[in-house]
MOPAC internal coordinates of N, CA, C and O (Angstrom, degrees):
PM7 1SCF
backbone

  N    0.0000 0     0.00 0     0.00 0    0    0    0
  C    1.4571 1     0.00 0     0.00 0    1    0    0
  C    1.5216 1   110.66 1     0.00 0    2    1    0
  O    1.2310 1   121.00 1   139.97 1    3    2    1
  N    1.3143 1   115.70 1   -40.03 1    3    2    1
  C    1.4483 1   120.41 1  -178.41 1    5    3    2
  C    1.5413 1   111.17 1   -60.62 1    6    5    3
  O    1.2310 1   120.56 1   136.39 1    7    6    5
  N    1.3191 1   116.53 1   -43.61 1    7    6    5
  C    1.4594 1   121.30 1  -179.82 1    9    7    6
  C    1.5296 1   111.28 1   -66.05 1   10    9    7
  O    1.2310 1   120.44 1   137.01 1   11   10    9
  N    1.3359 1   116.77 1   -42.99 1   11   10    9
  C    1.4573 1   121.48 1   179.07 1   13   11   10
  C    1.5258 1   109.83 1   -60.35 1   14   13   11
  O    1.2310 1   121.10 1   132.89 1   15   14   13
  N    1.3311 1   115.50 1   -47.11 1   15   14   13
  C    1.4552 1   120.67 1  -178.97 1   17   15   14
  C    1.5268 1   110.43 1   -62.38 1   18   17   15
  O    1.2310 1   120.72 1   136.38 1   19   18   17
  N    1.3182 1   116.22 1   -43.62 1   19   18   17
  C    1.4572 1   121.24 1  -179.52 1   21   19   18
  C    1.5269 1   110.79 1   -61.35 1   22   21   19
  O    1.2310 1   120.20 1   134.46 1   23   22   21
  N    1.3142 1   117.22 1   -45.54 1   23   22   21
  C    1.4726 1   121.10 1   179.27 1   25   23   22
  C    1.5206 1   112.05 1   -65.48 1   26   25   23
  O    1.2310 1   120.53 1   149.49 1   27   26   25
  N    1.3166 1   116.59 1   -30.51 1   27   26   25
  C    1.4559 1   122.12 1   179.41 1   29   27   26
  C    1.5269 1   111.81 1   -73.26 1   30   29   27
  O    1.2310 1   121.03 1   141.49 1   31   30   29
  N    1.3278 1   115.63 1   -38.51 1   31   30   29
  C    1.4642 1   121.02 1  -169.91 1   33   31   30
  C    1.5332 1   114.12 1   -91.95 1   34   33   31
  O    1.2310 1   119.66 1   145.99 1   35   34   33
  N    1.3234 1   118.26 1   -34.01 1   35   34   33
  C    1.4635 1   120.52 1  -173.96 1   37   35   34
  C    1.5214 1   114.69 1   -54.41 1   38   37   35
  O    1.2310 1   118.47 1   139.96 1   39   38   37
  N    1.3257 1   120.52 1   -40.04 1   39   38   37
  C    1.4772 1   118.78 1   178.12 1   41   39   38
  C    1.5305 1   113.82 1   -66.62 1   42   41   39
  O    1.2310 1   120.15 1   162.35 1   43   42   41
  N    1.3240 1   117.31 1   -17.65 1   43   42   41
  C    1.4552 1   121.24 1  -176.81 1   45   43   42
  C    1.5227 1   113.22 1   -83.21 1   46   45   43
  O    1.2310 1   119.52 1   158.97 1   47   46   45
  N    1.3250 1   118.53 1   -21.03 1   47   46   45
  C    1.4522 1   121.75 1  -169.48 1   49   47   46
  C    1.5318 1   111.87 1  -107.81 1   50   49   47
  O    1.2310 1   121.48 1   -19.45 1   51   50   49
  N    1.3453 1   114.77 1   160.55 1   51   50   49
  C    1.4667 1   120.72 1  -178.83 1   53   51   50
  C    1.5270 1   112.98 1   -88.35 1   54   53   51
  O    1.2310 1   119.79 1   152.11 1   55   54   53
  N    1.3211 1   118.01 1   -27.89 1   55   54   53
  C    1.4551 1   122.29 1  -176.77 1   57   55   54
  C    1.5354 1   110.30 1  -120.97 1   58   57   55
  O    1.2310 1   119.87 1  -106.95 1   59   58   57
  N    1.3365 1   117.86 1    73.05 1   59   58   57
  C    1.4673 1   119.47 1  -176.66 1   61   59   58
  C    1.5271 1   113.15 1   -67.10 1   62   61   59
  O    1.2310 1   120.05 1   159.51 1   63   62   61
  N    1.3465 1   117.51 1   -20.49 1   63   62   61
  C    1.4676 1   120.36 1   179.18 1   65   63   62
  C    1.5267 1   111.50 1   -69.59 1   66   65   63
  O    1.2310 1   120.33 1   154.92 1   67   66   65
  N    1.3238 1   116.97 1   -25.08 1   67   66   65
  C    1.4693 1   121.27 1  -179.06 1   69   67   66
  C    1.5162 1   113.03 1   -87.94 1   70   69   67
  O    1.2310 1   119.83 1   176.84 1   71   70   69
  N    1.3207 1   117.92 1    -3.16 1   71   70   69
  C    1.4395 1   122.02 1  -178.27 1   73   71   70
  C    1.5314 1   111.31 1   -73.26 1   74   73   71
  O    1.2310 1   120.83 1   -55.83 1   75   74   73
  N    1.3200 1   116.01 1   124.17 1   75   74   73
  C    1.4543 1   121.27 1   177.03 1   77   75   74
  C    1.5253 1   107.78 1  -129.29 1   78   77   75
  O    1.2310 1   121.15 1   -49.76 1   79   78   77
  N    1.3103 1   115.41 1   130.24 1   79   78   77
  C    1.4531 1   121.29 1  -178.12 1   81   79   78
  C    1.5157 1   108.58 1  -120.72 1   82   81   79
  O    1.2310 1   120.92 1   -55.94 1   83   82   81
  N    1.3346 1   115.85 1   124.06 1   83   82   81
  C    1.4517 1   121.64 1   178.35 1   85   83   82
  C    1.5303 1   107.88 1  -105.96 1   86   85   83
  O    1.2310 1   121.10 1   -58.20 1   87   86   85
  N    1.3296 1   115.49 1   121.80 1   87   86   85
  C    1.4585 1   121.46 1  -177.20 1   89   87   86
  C    1.5248 1   108.26 1  -102.35 1   90   89   87
  O    1.2310 1   120.49 1   -60.40 1   91   90   89
  N    1.3253 1   116.67 1   119.60 1   91   90   89
  C    1.4544 1   122.37 1  -178.44 1   93   91   90
  C    1.5250 1   108.94 1  -120.86 1   94   93   91
  O    1.2310 1   121.15 1   -54.21 1   95   94   93
  N    1.3182 1   115.41 1   125.79 1   95   94   93
  C    1.4653 1   120.05 1   178.36 1   97   95   94
  C    1.5142 1   108.40 1   -88.43 1   98   97   95
  O    1.2310 1   119.90 1   -50.61 1   99   98   97
  N    1.3225 1   117.80 1   129.39 1   99   98   97
  C    1.4533 1   122.41 1  -179.09 1  101   99   98
  C    1.5180 1   109.99 1   -93.40 1  102  101   99
  O    1.2310 1   120.88 1   -13.66 1  103  102  101
  N    1.3052 1   115.92 1   166.34 1  103  102  101
  C    1.4613 1   120.86 1  -178.02 1  105  103  102
  C    1.5347 1   112.41 1   -75.07 1  106  105  103
  O    1.2310 1   119.94 1   166.29 1  107  106  105
  N    1.3151 1   117.73 1   -13.71 1  107  106  105
  C    1.4657 1   121.40 1  -177.79 1  109  107  106
  C    1.5280 1   111.78 1  -101.11 1  110  109  107
  O    1.2310 1   120.59 1  -142.99 1  111  110  109
  N    1.3357 1   116.47 1    37.01 1  111  110  109
  C    1.4576 1   122.10 1   178.08 1  113  111  110
  C    1.5337 1   111.30 1    57.85 1  114  113  111
  O    1.2310 1   120.83 1  -130.87 1  115  114  113
  N    1.3024 1   116.02 1    49.13 1  115  114  113
  C    1.4552 1   120.17 1  -179.87 1  117  115  114
  C    1.5070 1   111.88 1  -138.47 1  118  117  115
  O    1.2310 1   121.40 1    -8.20 1  119  118  117
  N    1.3187 1   114.92 1   171.80 1  119  118  117
  C    1.4593 1   122.09 1   178.46 1  121  119  118
  C    1.5104 1   109.06 1  -127.21 1  122  121  119
  O    1.2310 1   121.33 1   -45.77 1  123  122  121
  N    1.3127 1   115.06 1   134.23 1  123  122  121
  C    1.4543 1   121.91 1   174.21 1  125  123  122
  C    1.5167 1   106.40 1  -111.72 1  126  125  123
  O    1.2310 1   120.63 1   -54.14 1  127  126  125
  N    1.3327 1   116.40 1   125.86 1  127  126  125
  C    1.4581 1   121.31 1   175.31 1  129  127  126
  C    1.5124 1   108.34 1  -107.75 1  130  129  127
  O    1.2310 1   120.72 1   -59.99 1  131  130  129
  N    1.3471 1   116.22 1   120.01 1  131  130  129
  C    1.4552 1   121.77 1   173.75 1  133  131  130
  C    1.5153 1   106.44 1  -100.93 1  134  133  131
  O    1.2310 1   120.82 1   -55.53 1  135  134  133
  N    1.3166 1   116.03 1   124.47 1  135  134  133
  C    1.4475 1   121.15 1  -175.34 1  137  135  134
  C    1.5337 1   109.16 1  -109.88 1  138  137  135
  O    1.2310 1   121.75 1   -56.50 1  139  138  137
  N    1.3227 1   114.25 1   123.50 1  139  138  137
  C    1.4663 1   120.64 1   177.67 1  141  139  138
  C    1.5341 1   107.30 1  -116.17 1  142  141  139
  O    1.2310 1   120.85 1   -54.84 1  143  142  141
  N    1.3089 1   115.98 1   125.16 1  143  142  141
  C    1.4660 1   120.79 1  -178.77 1  145  143  142
  C    1.5278 1   108.46 1  -150.41 1  146  145  143
  O    1.2310 1   121.07 1    -2.22 1  147  146  145
  N    1.2920 1   115.56 1   177.78 1  147  146  145
  C    1.4487 1   122.91 1   175.44 1  149  147  146
  C    1.5357 1   108.18 1   -58.63 1  150  149  147
  O    1.2310 1   120.44 1   -32.37 1  151  150  149
  N    1.3500 1   116.77 1   147.63 1  151  150  149
  C    1.4639 1   119.54 1  -178.11 1  153  151  150
  C    1.5277 1   112.94 1   -58.60 1  154  153  151
  O    1.2310 1   120.30 1   142.47 1  155  154  153
  N    1.3173 1   117.04 1   -37.53 1  155  154  153
  C    1.4731 1   120.21 1   178.05 1  157  155  154
  C    1.5197 1   110.56 1   -65.12 1  158  157  155
  O    1.2310 1   121.13 1   142.50 1  159  158  157
  N    1.3190 1   115.45 1   -37.50 1  159  158  157
  C    1.4626 1   119.77 1  -179.52 1  161  159  158
  C    1.5320 1   111.28 1   -71.33 1  162  161  159
  O    1.2310 1   120.22 1   143.54 1  163  162  161
  N    1.3097 1   117.19 1   -36.46 1  163  162  161
  C    1.4734 1   119.63 1   177.01 1  165  163  162
  C    1.5182 1   109.20 1   -61.24 1  166  165  163
  O    1.2310 1   120.65 1   140.03 1  167  166  165
  N    1.3260 1   116.35 1   -39.97 1  167  166  165
  C    1.4693 1   120.15 1   177.14 1  169  167  166
  C    1.5175 1   111.68 1   -61.03 1  170  169  167
  O    1.2310 1   120.13 1   140.74 1  171  170  169
  N    1.3098 1   117.36 1   -39.26 1  171  170  169
  C    1.4652 1   121.15 1   178.21 1  173  171  170
  C    1.5205 1   110.34 1   -69.02 1  174  173  171
  O    1.2310 1   120.15 1   141.78 1  175  174  173
  N    1.3227 1   117.32 1   -38.22 1  175  174  173
  C    1.4588 1   120.26 1  -179.39 1  177  175  174
  C    1.5266 1   111.10 1   -67.60 1  178  177  175
  O    1.2310 1   120.75 1   143.15 1  179  178  177
  N    1.3163 1   116.18 1   -36.85 1  179  178  177
  C    1.4580 1   119.50 1   178.43 1  181  179  178
  C    1.5283 1   109.91 1   -74.10 1  182  181  179
  O    1.2310 1   120.64 1   136.14 1  183  182  181
  N    1.3190 1   116.39 1   -43.86 1  183  182  181
  C    1.4653 1   120.52 1   177.76 1  185  183  182
  C    1.5136 1   112.16 1    76.58 1  186  185  183
  O    1.2310 1   121.63 1    -6.14 1  187  186  185
  N    1.3071 1   114.48 1   173.86 1  187  186  185
  C    1.4587 1   120.90 1  -179.75 1  189  187  186
  C    1.5192 1   109.56 1   -67.39 1  190  189  187
  O    1.2310 1   121.20 1   -56.84 1  191  190  189
  N    1.3101 1   115.31 1   123.16 1  191  190  189
  C    1.4753 1   123.52 1  -178.42 1  193  191  190
  C    1.5308 1   112.41 1    55.99 1  194  193  191
  O    1.2310 1   120.06 1  -156.11 1  195  194  193
  N    1.3507 1   117.48 1    23.89 1  195  194  193
  C    1.4602 1   121.04 1   175.45 1  197  195  194
  C    1.5094 1   115.23 1    79.42 1  198  197  195
  O    1.2310 1   119.95 1  -164.91 1  199  198  197
  N    1.3141 1   117.71 1    15.09 1  199  198  197
  C    1.4754 1   120.44 1  -177.23 1  201  199  198
  C    1.5229 1   112.78 1   -65.73 1  202  201  199
  O    1.2310 1   120.14 1   138.16 1  203  202  201
  N    1.3367 1   117.34 1   -41.84 1  203  202  201
  C    1.4554 1   119.09 1   179.64 1  205  203  202
  C    1.5233 1   111.30 1   -66.17 1  206  205  203
  O    1.2310 1   120.50 1   136.41 1  207  206  205
  N    1.3399 1   116.65 1   -43.59 1  207  206  205
  C    1.4674 1   120.16 1   179.57 1  209  207  206
  C    1.5264 1   110.77 1   -61.27 1  210  209  207
  O    1.2310 1   120.46 1   140.38 1  211  210  209
  N    1.3138 1   116.73 1   -39.62 1  211  210  209
  C    1.4631 1   120.33 1   179.17 1  213  211  210
  C    1.5324 1   110.59 1   -64.72 1  214  213  211
  O    1.2310 1   120.53 1   138.08 1  215  214  213
  N    1.3227 1   116.58 1   -41.92 1  215  214  213
  C    1.4736 1   120.28 1   179.02 1  217  215  214
  C    1.5204 1   111.59 1   -64.83 1  218  217  215
  O    1.2310 1   120.68 1   137.99 1  219  218  217
  N    1.3380 1   116.30 1   -42.01 1  219  218  217
  C    1.4650 1   120.34 1   177.92 1  221  219  218
  C    1.5159 1   110.31 1   -62.73 1  222  221  219
  O    1.2310 1   120.33 1   135.38 1  223  222  221
  N    1.3234 1   116.97 1   -44.62 1  223  222  221
  C    1.4632 1   120.59 1   179.19 1  225  223  222
  C    1.5286 1   111.43 1   -61.66 1  226  225  223
  O    1.2310 1   120.46 1   140.23 1  227  226  225
  N    1.3142 1   116.73 1   -39.77 1  227  226  225
  C    1.4644 1   121.04 1  -179.90 1  229  227  226
  C    1.5333 1   110.33 1   -62.58 1  230  229  227
  O    1.2310 1   119.95 1   133.19 1  231  230  229
  N    1.2985 1   117.70 1   -46.81 1  231  230  229
  C    1.4599 1   121.46 1  -179.81 1  233  231  230
  C    1.5388 1   110.94 1   -64.40 1  234  233  231
  O    1.2310 1   120.53 1   135.88 1  235  234  233
  N    1.3270 1   116.60 1   -44.12 1  235  234  233
  C    1.4695 1   119.74 1  -178.93 1  237  235  234
  C    1.5348 1   111.04 1   -69.14 1  238  237  235
  O    1.2310 1   120.08 1   144.95 1  239  238  237
  N    1.3283 1   117.46 1   -35.05 1  239  238  237
  C    1.4546 1   120.06 1   175.92 1  241  239  238
  C    1.5239 1   111.65 1   -63.75 1  242  241  239
  O    1.2310 1   120.25 1   144.26 1  243  242  241
  N    1.3208 1   117.12 1   -35.74 1  243  242  241
  C    1.4633 1   120.57 1   178.10 1  245  243  242
  C    1.5211 1   110.76 1   -64.69 1  246  245  243
  O    1.2310 1   120.14 1   137.37 1  247  246  245
  N    1.3209 1   117.34 1   -42.63 1  247  246  245
  C    1.4563 1   121.57 1   178.18 1  249  247  246
  C    1.5187 1   110.42 1   -66.69 1  250  249  247
  O    1.2310 1   120.70 1   137.10 1  251  250  249
  N    1.3261 1   116.26 1   -42.90 1  251  250  249
  C    1.4701 1   120.80 1  -179.83 1  253  251  250
  C    1.5309 1   110.80 1   -65.04 1  254  253  251
  O    1.2310 1   119.85 1   142.76 1  255  254  253
  N    1.3146 1   117.89 1   -37.24 1  255  254  253
  C    1.4666 1   120.71 1  -179.56 1  257  255  254
  C    1.5302 1   110.86 1   -63.75 1  258  257  255
  O    1.2310 1   120.27 1   145.10 1  259  258  257
  N    1.3168 1   117.09 1   -34.90 1  259  258  257
  C    1.4570 1   120.71 1   176.66 1  261  259  258
  C    1.5333 1   111.39 1   -62.64 1  262  261  259
  O    1.2310 1   121.41 1   146.33 1  263  262  261
  N    1.3463 1   114.91 1   -33.67 1  263  262  261
  C    1.4592 1   120.60 1  -179.18 1  265  263  262
  C    1.5356 1   112.02 1   -91.66 1  266  265  263
  O    1.2310 1   121.38 1  -177.21 1  267  266  265
  N    1.3366 1   114.97 1     2.79 1  267  266  265
  C    1.4673 1   122.63 1  -179.95 1  269  267  266
  C    1.5386 1   112.33 1    58.66 1  270  269  267
  O    1.2310 1   121.30 1  -133.67 1  271  270  269
  N    1.3148 1   115.12 1    46.33 1  271  270  269
  C    1.4629 1   120.36 1   174.69 1  273  271  270
  C    1.5297 1   108.42 1  -130.63 1  274  273  271
  O    1.2310 1   120.88 1   -17.99 1  275  274  273
  N    1.3061 1   115.93 1   162.01 1  275  274  273
  C    1.4529 1   122.57 1   177.23 1  277  275  274
  C    1.5188 1   107.97 1   -94.92 1  278  277  275
  O    1.2310 1   120.70 1   -34.97 1  279  278  277
  N    1.3130 1   116.27 1   145.03 1  279  278  277
  C    1.4635 1   121.65 1  -177.19 1  281  279  278
  C    1.5087 1   110.64 1  -122.70 1  282  281  279
  O    1.2310 1   120.77 1   -48.46 1  283  282  281
  N    1.3206 1   116.13 1   131.54 1  283  282  281
  C    1.4571 1   122.31 1   175.04 1  285  283  282
  C    1.5314 1   108.20 1  -128.65 1  286  285  283
  O    1.2310 1   120.68 1   -38.75 1  287  286  285
  N    1.3215 1   116.30 1   141.25 1  287  286  285
  C    1.4472 1   121.38 1  -179.54 1  289  287  286
  C    1.5295 1   108.23 1  -123.98 1  290  289  287
  O    1.2310 1   121.13 1   -48.28 1  291  290  289
  N    1.3259 1   115.45 1   131.72 1  291  290  289
  C    1.4522 1   121.19 1   178.05 1  293  291  290
  C    1.5177 1   108.08 1  -124.63 1  294  293  291
  O    1.2310 1   120.77 1   -53.38 1  295  294  293
  N    1.3218 1   116.14 1   126.62 1  295  294  293
  C    1.4595 1   122.69 1   179.03 1  297  295  294
  C    1.5275 1   108.76 1  -116.50 1  298  297  295
  O    1.2310 1   119.89 1  -102.11 1  299  298  297
  N    1.3195 1   117.82 1    77.89 1  299  298  297
  C    1.4756 1   119.10 1  -179.13 1  301  299  298
  C    1.5230 1   110.73 1   -72.03 1  302  301  299
  O    1.2310 1   120.53 1   -38.38 1  303  302  301
  N    1.3236 1   116.60 1   141.62 1  303  302  301
  C    1.4529 1   120.55 1   177.59 1  305  303  302
  C    1.4961 1   110.47 1  -134.53 1  306  305  303
  O    1.2310 1   120.10 1   180.00 1  307  306  305

């Protein structure tokens, strides 16, 4: 999941070297991805009114559903 997310997001941001993704496995057969990036990049990932974040979550949820796991995305800023 981490690699898929990274490949999806890197073309969208200005500072891909600062992108750090923390993958945490939850007890309910799920994965939580915490994304740490430059503040400007976090803004791009969230997008206007959260549209980009919603699209990213939708794509990652589709991949996770194929693997029968739950997906959560956290974009702390």
